C-alpha positions as CSV (number, residue, x, y, z in Angstrom):
1,M,11.0,-10.8,15.7
2,A,9.3,-8.1,13.6
3,D,5.8,-6.8,13.6
4,F,4.4,-6.5,10.1
5,V,1.7,-3.9,9.6
6,L,0.0,-4.7,6.2
7,V,-2.0,-2.1,4.3
8,A,-3.6,-2.9,1.0
9,G,-4.3,-0.5,-1.8
10,A,-7.4,1.4,-3.0
11,R,-10.8,-0.2,-2.4
12,L,-9.3,-3.1,-0.4
13,G,-9.2,-3.9,3.3
14,A,-7.3,-6.1,5.8
15,W,-8.9,-9.2,4.2
16,A,-6.7,-8.8,1.1
17,W,-3.7,-10.2,3.1
18,D,-5.5,-13.4,4.2
19,E,-3.2,-15.7,2.2
20,V,0.0,-13.9,3.1
21,V,-0.6,-13.7,6.9
22,P,-0.1,-17.5,7.7
23,Y,3.4,-17.5,6.1
24,L,4.5,-14.6,8.3
25,H,3.0,-16.1,11.4
26,A,4.7,-19.4,10.7
27,A,8.0,-17.6,10.7
28,G,7.3,-16.3,14.2
29,H,6.5,-12.7,13.4
30,G,3.7,-10.5,14.6
31,V,1.2,-9.7,11.8
32,H,-1.3,-6.8,11.8
33,P,-3.3,-6.4,8.6
34,L,-5.1,-3.1,8.7
35,T,-8.2,-1.7,7.1
36,L,-8.1,2.0,6.5
37,S,-11.0,4.3,7.4
38,G,-13.9,4.2,4.9
39,L,-13.0,0.8,3.5
40,A,-14.2,-2.9,3.9
41,E,-15.7,-3.3,7.3
42,K,-15.2,0.5,7.9
43,Q,-16.9,1.5,4.7
44,G,-19.1,4.5,4.2
45,V,-16.9,6.8,6.4
46,L,-15.5,9.9,4.6
47,A,-11.8,10.1,5.3
48,G,-9.0,12.3,4.2
49,Q,-5.4,11.3,3.5
50,Q,-4.2,12.3,6.9
51,T,-7.0,10.1,8.4
52,H,-5.3,7.1,6.7
53,V,-1.9,8.2,7.9
54,Q,-3.2,8.4,11.4
55,D,-4.9,5.0,11.0
56,V,-1.4,3.4,10.5
57,V,0.3,5.4,13.3
58,D,-2.6,4.6,15.7
59,E,-2.2,0.8,15.0
60,V,1.5,0.9,15.8
61,E,1.0,2.9,19.0
62,R,-2.2,1.2,20.2
63,Q,-0.5,-2.2,20.1
64,D,2.9,-0.8,21.3
65,L,4.6,-2.4,18.3
66,R,8.4,-2.5,18.0
67,D,10.7,-3.5,15.1
68,V,7.8,-2.5,12.8
69,V,7.8,-3.3,9.1
70,L,5.2,-1.1,7.5
71,V,4.0,-2.6,4.2
72,G,2.0,-0.4,1.8
73,H,0.5,-1.7,-1.5
74,S,-0.5,0.5,-4.4
75,Y,-2.3,3.7,-3.1
76,S,-1.4,2.8,0.5
77,G,2.2,3.6,-0.1
78,I,1.1,7.2,0.2
79,P,-0.2,7.0,3.9
80,V,2.4,4.3,4.8
81,G,5.3,6.4,3.6
82,Q,4.1,9.3,5.7
83,A,3.4,7.1,8.8
84,A,6.9,5.6,8.5
85,E,8.6,8.8,9.4
86,R,6.1,9.5,12.2
87,I,6.7,6.3,14.2
88,G,10.3,7.1,14.9
89,D,12.6,4.4,16.2
90,R,9.7,1.8,16.2
91,L,10.3,1.5,12.4
92,A,12.6,-1.3,11.2
93,R,11.7,-1.0,7.5
94,V,9.1,0.2,5.1
95,V,8.1,-1.9,2.1
96,F,6.4,-0.4,-0.9
97,V,4.6,-3.1,-2.9
98,D,4.2,-1.8,-6.4
99,S,3.0,1.3,-4.8
100,S,2.9,5.1,-5.1
101,V,5.3,6.9,-2.8
102,P,4.4,10.2,-1.2
103,A,6.0,13.5,-2.1
104,D,5.5,16.5,0.2
105,G,2.7,18.7,-1.1
106,E,1.6,16.2,-3.8
107,S,-1.4,13.9,-3.9
108,F,-1.9,10.4,-5.1
109,V,-3.3,11.7,-8.4
110,S,-0.8,14.5,-8.9
111,A,1.3,12.5,-11.2
112,W,-1.5,11.2,-13.4
113,P,-1.4,12.5,-17.0
114,D,-4.4,14.7,-16.6
115,G,-3.4,15.8,-13.1
116,G,-6.2,13.7,-11.7
117,A,-9.0,15.5,-13.4
118,T,-10.8,12.3,-14.5
119,V,-10.5,10.8,-11.0
120,K,-11.8,14.0,-9.4
121,T,-14.8,14.1,-11.7
122,S,-15.5,10.4,-10.9
123,I,-15.3,11.1,-7.2
124,A,-17.6,14.1,-7.5
125,E,-20.2,12.1,-9.4
126,N,-20.1,9.2,-6.9
127,G,-20.8,11.0,-3.6
128,G,-17.2,11.6,-2.6
129,F,-16.0,8.1,-3.3
130,W,-13.8,6.6,-6.1
131,P,-16.2,3.9,-7.5
132,L,-15.5,0.2,-8.0
133,V,-14.0,-1.2,-11.2
134,T,-15.0,-4.2,-13.2
135,A,-13.2,-7.5,-13.6
136,A,-11.7,-6.3,-16.9
137,H,-9.5,-3.9,-14.8
138,F,-7.5,-6.9,-13.4
139,V,-6.9,-8.9,-16.6
140,G,-3.3,-9.4,-17.6
141,Q,-2.0,-9.2,-14.0
142,G,-1.3,-12.9,-13.3
143,L,-4.6,-13.5,-11.6
144,T,-7.0,-16.4,-12.0
145,D,-10.7,-15.8,-12.7
146,D,-11.4,-16.9,-9.1
147,Q,-8.9,-14.4,-7.7
148,I,-10.3,-11.6,-9.8
149,A,-13.8,-12.5,-8.6
150,R,-12.6,-12.4,-5.0
151,I,-11.0,-8.9,-5.4
152,V,-14.1,-7.5,-7.2
153,G,-16.5,-9.1,-4.7
154,G,-14.6,-7.8,-1.7
155,S,-13.9,-4.2,-2.9
156,T,-15.6,-1.2,-1.6
157,P,-15.7,2.4,-3.0
158,H,-12.7,4.4,-1.9
159,P,-12.9,7.7,0.1
160,G,-12.1,10.3,-2.6
161,D,-10.3,12.9,-0.4
162,T,-7.5,10.5,0.4
163,L,-6.6,10.5,-3.3
164,T,-6.7,14.2,-3.9
165,E,-5.3,15.7,-0.7
166,P,-1.5,16.5,-0.5
167,A,1.0,14.4,1.4
168,V,2.9,16.0,4.3
169,L,6.5,14.9,4.9
170,A,9.0,16.4,7.3
171,R,12.0,14.9,5.6
172,S,13.0,13.0,2.5
173,L,11.9,9.4,2.0
174,A,15.4,8.6,0.9
175,E,16.4,8.6,4.6
176,L,14.1,5.7,5.4
177,P,15.2,2.1,5.3
178,A,13.0,0.9,2.4
179,T,12.4,-1.9,0.0
180,Y,10.5,-1.3,-3.3
181,V,8.8,-4.4,-4.7
182,L,8.3,-4.0,-8.5
183,C,5.6,-6.2,-10.0
184,L,6.8,-6.7,-13.6
185,L,3.4,-7.4,-15.3
186,A,2.3,-3.9,-14.2
187,G,5.5,-2.3,-15.6
188,D,9.1,-3.4,-16.0
189,K,10.7,-0.2,-14.6
190,P,10.0,1.9,-11.5
191,G,8.8,5.5,-12.0
192,D,11.3,8.3,-12.0
193,D,10.4,9.2,-8.4
194,V,11.1,5.7,-7.2
195,A,14.2,5.3,-9.4
196,E,15.7,8.4,-7.7
197,L,15.0,7.0,-4.2
198,L,16.5,3.6,-5.2
199,A,19.7,5.4,-6.2
200,G,20.3,6.3,-2.5
201,E,22.0,4.0,0.0
202,H,18.9,3.2,2.1
203,W,16.6,1.8,-0.6
204,R,16.7,-1.5,-2.4
205,L,14.7,-3.0,-5.3
206,V,13.1,-6.5,-5.4
207,E,11.3,-7.6,-8.6
208,M,8.4,-10.1,-8.7
209,A,7.3,-11.8,-11.9
210,T,3.6,-11.1,-11.3
211,G,1.0,-8.4,-11.5
212,H,-0.1,-5.5,-9.4
213,W,-1.9,-7.6,-6.8
214,P,0.7,-10.1,-5.6
215,M,-1.0,-10.8,-2.3
216,F,-3.6,-12.7,-4.5
217,S,-1.5,-13.9,-7.4
218,Q,1.6,-15.0,-5.5
219,P,1.0,-14.8,-1.7
220,R,3.8,-17.3,-0.8
221,E,6.3,-15.5,-2.9
222,L,5.3,-12.1,-1.5
223,A,5.6,-13.4,2.0
224,R,9.1,-14.6,1.2
225,V,10.0,-11.1,0.0
226,L,8.7,-9.6,3.2
227,L,10.5,-12.1,5.3
228,D,13.7,-11.4,3.5
229,T,13.5,-7.8,4.5
230,V,14.0,-8.9,8.1
231,G,16.4,-11.8,7.5
232,R,13.5,-14.1,8.1
């Protein structure tokens, strides 16, 4: 049986996976939702990107996990992708859920149209944290009003340095066994960087007919996708 380590995106914590966890447990797998430093119950702590990478590595090593499926959603694909190469033969697969993927020397905001200038300004104006967003940010993503309210109510400001510091990779992500989950309401094609990785022999694509937060909008279906990565 696999051990799933679940890491949600910006502003979210382990709580974001509450509706996915029971399905993975029911299939007999270990499940370890993880809150990154500075978020949710760990909020207020300034953290850099490598802090978040180490959070993931430490969780795997502290619990001596084997056959690990690392799951990174949205922003968290950046630290999860780096952690995946650092846990060695403990890794079974990495799953990127509608997420960014790391590139050596590049940050989360590097690919943004303005090079991240707007985000950096926002972080500087908010004490080193990326501020919260309103409910309008989540409209059109297959979420009910109650689900949107839950996300907004549970979110905490995100440590800014994790978004602007560069990733550090020793080898190409193309060498990792990986699944990319594309949420079609957020965009019907993967970015060029992901498309290039999907062209390799170790990556595969799964599409979901929902928005960018499938752990809320389609938790059962997302769990099924995750289970399929390990043959259930």
